[in-house]
N, C-alpha and C positions, 0 to 999 in steps of 0.2 A: 639821333638814335643809331647805336651800332647794329649792323646787320650780321656780324660774324665776329668770331674770336681771332685775334691776332696771333695768339700763342707767344712764343718767345721772339723778340725783336732783335734782329741782327742788321747792322749796317756797315758796309765797306768802307774803308778809309777814303778812297776816291769820292764816293757818294757823299760822305759827311763833309768833306772838303768843299765840294761844289755848292752843297746847301749852305754851309756857313760863309763862303766866299760871297754868296748872294744876300747875306744878312738874313737868312731864314733859319728856322728850326725843323728838325725831322718830324716833330709832332704836328706841324701844320699839314704836311703831306699824309701822315698816318691817319689823321682825323678824317680827311677827305676820303681816303681808301676804305676805311672801316664803315663809313657812312654811305657808301655805295656811289660816289662820285669818282668814276673810273678815269677822269683826266682826258687825255688826248687820244683816246682810242676811237676807231671808226665805229659806226653803228653795230656792224657785225660782231666785232670784239666786245663791245658794250653788252650785247645780248648774250654772248658766251659767258660773261661774268655773271649776269642776271640768272642765267640758267645754273651756273656753278653754285650760286647761293642755295638753290633748291637741290641739286644733284651731288653736292659735296665735292666738287672738282676745284682745281687750282684757280686763283684769282690774280690777274695781272692788272695793274694801273700804270699809266704813264704820265708823268708831270713834267712841267718845265719850270726851273727856278727863274727868279727875277733877272738873272743873267743869262737866260736862254739855254742853260744846260739841262738836258734831259735826264731824269731819273726814273727808274722802274721800281715798283713795289710789288712783290709777289708774296702771297700767302698760299702755303702748301695745301693740297686737298684735305689733309687730315687736321688742318688749322693748328697744327704744333708750332710752325715757325713762319714769321714774315720777314722778308729780307728786303733791304733798300739797297740798291746798286745802280751803276751806270750801265747803259745798254752794251757798251763794248766789253763789259766784264761778264757778259752772258755766255 
């Protein structure tokens, strides 16, 4: 069950390359994100995301591809845009 709207989905080329190089699809990570599986966040940051569902703040998830490359997914507070990118692109 989706917990929020993703809005327009954007992915950077390096993030797409990392996902594809691992033999995975962006949809796998987006599905986890929108269902409230925040990935590799600590308990404090997971709680911030849970609070953001209620308060309408920005949501961040962190995942690792099968080749150990980290990707970040951020949904903006207004839920207009979700971006997939690598941490060093932030």
